[in-house]
N, C-alpha and C positions, 0 to 999 in steps of 0.2 A: 440163513435159515428161514423157512416159511412158517410164520407164526399167526395163528388165528386167536383173536381176543373176543370172548363172549361177553357182550354187554358194553354199552357206550356211556355208562354212568361216570361218576367221578374217578374211580380207580381204573376203570376200563380206558378212559381217556388218558389218564396218567401213564399207563403202560404203553398205550399207543404212541404218545409223544416220546416216551423213553426209547422205544424199540424201532420205530418206523424209519429212522435214518440209517440204521445198521442192518436191518433185516427186511425181508419182503413180508409185509404185514397186511392183515385184513381184520375188520371188525364186523361181527355179526350181531344185529339187534333187530327184533321184529317190529320195532317202532321207528319208522323212517325219520321222524322228526328228531330223534335222539342222535342221529348221525349228521345233522346239519353242520356242526362245527368240528367234525372229525376230518383232519387234513393229512396229506402225505401218506395215505393208506387206502386200500380198497374197502368199500363199504357194501356189506351184504345184508339182505333182508330175507333171503330164502335159503333153505338147506341145499338146494341144487347148486348154488354158487360155491358152497363149501366143497362139494364133490369135485368140482373143476379145479379148485385152488390146491387141494391135496396138502394140507398143513403138516409140518413135522412136529410142531408143538402147539397145543391148544391151552390157553389160559382162561379159566372161567372166572369172570369178574362180576357176575350177577349177584344179587343178594342171596344170603344163605337160604332163605325160604324157597328159592327157585333153583338153587345150585344143582341138586340131584335131578330134578325134572329136565333142566336144560341139557345136562350131560346125557341123559337118556335119549333125548331128541337128536343130539348132535353126533354121538359116538357111532351110530350106523353109517355116518357119512365121512368117517375118518379111516385112514389106513391102519392096518394092524400094528404098525411100528410107530405110529404117532404117540407122543407123550402127552397125556392129559394132566392138567394141573389146576389147582384152586388157590385162592388167597383168602379163604373164609376165616372169619374171626373166631368161630367155634367149629371144631372138627368132628363133633358127634355124628356117627354114622358114616363118615367118609372113608375110614379105613376099610370097613366091611364092603362098602360100595366098590372101592378100587379093586380089592382082592377078587370080588365076584365078576368084575368087568373083564378081567384078563388082559387089560391094557397096561402099558408102561405108565407110571404116574409119578408125580412129585407134588408135594403140598407145602405151601409156605404161608406166612402171615406177616406182611409189612405192618409193623406196630405204629402206624401213623396214619393220619387222615388230613383232609384239607381244612378242618376246623382250626387246629392248633399248629400243625406242622407247616413250615415253609418248604414247599415241595422243590424249591430251587436250592435249598441248603439243608441237607438231611444228615449232616455229620453227627448230630446229637441224638438221632433217632435209632430205633432198633428194628430188627427183622428176625423172625423165627423160621428156620428151615426144618421140616419134619425129617428125622433121621431115617425113617422107613421110606421105601420107594426106590425109584430108578436112580442109579448112581449118576449117570450123565445129566439127568434132569436136575439133580441137586447141584452138580457142578455149574450148570448154566446159571441157576439163580444165585449161587454163591458169588460167581464172577460179576453178575449184574448188580447185586446189592453191595459188593465191595467197591465197585466203581462209583456208587452213590455215597460212599463213606459211611454206610450203616454199620452199626455194631450187630454182629450176627451170632445167634445162639442156635444150637441144634437140640431139639426135644423130640420125644416120641409123640404120637397122637395124644396119648393119655396125659403126658407131662404138659403138653401145650394147653389142653383145656383146663388143667389145674392152675396153670400160671395165669391164664386169661381170667378165670373166675376171681382170682386174687387181684391182679394188677388193673383190671378194668371194672370188675363187679363192685369192689369196695368203693372206689372213687365215684362211680356212677350213682350208687345207692346213697352215699354220703351227700352228693349234690342234690339228689331228689329230696332228701329229708330237709336240707337247708332251704330249698325252694318252697317246700310244703308249709314251713312254719314262718317264713319271712314275711315282712310287710314293708310298705314303702317307707323310705327314710329321706327326710328333707336334707339332713346333713350327715350322710353316711361317713363312717370312719374309713381309714385306709384298708384295714383288714376286711371290712364288709365289702368295699368296692372290689377288692381282689377276688373274693368269693363270688361276687356277682359276675365278673368277667368269665370265671370258670363255668358258672352256671349257664350263662348265655351260650357259651361254646358247646357245652354238653347237650343242652336242650336244642341247640341248632343242628345237631346230628340227625341223620335220617332215622325215623322211628323204627325202621327195620333193623338197623344196627343196634339201637338200644335194646330192642326186643331180643336180638340174637345173644347179646351179652347177659341180659337178666334171665333169660330162659335156659341158659347153659345149665345142665343138670347139676353142675358142681357149684353154682353160684349161691344156692341156698345155704350151704355149709359155711361159706365165707360171710354172707350177710348176717348169719346168726351170731357171729363173733361181735358184730357191731352192737347187736341187742344186748349181749352179755356185758360188753364194756360200758354201755349206757346205764345198765342196771347198777354196776359198781360205782360209776361216777355220780349217779343220782343219790346213791346212799351216802357218799362222801359229802356231797353238797348239803343234803338234808341234815346230816349230823354235825356239819361244820367242823369236821375232824381235820385239824391242820397237819398233824403228823401223817395221816393217811393221804392227804392231798399232796404233801411233799414227796411221799413215796411213789404216788401215782405219776407225778411229773417226772421223777427220776426214771421210772419204768418206760414211759413213752418217749422221753428224750433219748434213751438208749437205742430205741428203734430207728431213729433217724440219723444216727452218727455215721 
């Protein structure tokens, strides 16, 4: 299959490495320096090169801020039967865009990144395939993710963004709060050091990704739950209510069983 990958960033490079030995691949990026370490694939910096390549599948790996703009630039250079796809972490607006485009489409979200995941060993990681869209496109990505050993879930666009607001929004915000109140420790304990490793990993992510997750319209509702829980916990601490504290521990331990 002829596959065009848009963007030569971390995930664009990952998909290129993954697909280039079994398919005829090309990577398009307007910044030539981003293509320096892209191997075993064609490297494009102009839309005219896409015309000549005639891809059958186009995977958009640019940041969410630019996803729709890049699609708008590239789609006129694709054939009518080319499947367009994205791996965006937030799907807001994409369903409407796809339906208006008239193109075949598939949307997925690999729930891992280079900060924490070992890209050579992904058997403990997850991927989401949006249940709406082109059947053959979904089959392609299901086969691809299964070969990586990923656990695969199917959600609608709406269900995906609800899930991401919870599974990424809450950990990210919790980490931000930890960093905001922390101070240097000369002799940090084990728990503190573990939180620090997580914090360095999260804050080492690209700012665009962090913004995508936090600005997800559904994140506010999830973050407000943290505020409510903190209010309850502060009340227990201030009153030194041992019975209420025991009940609170039982409640939260039940959530992680």
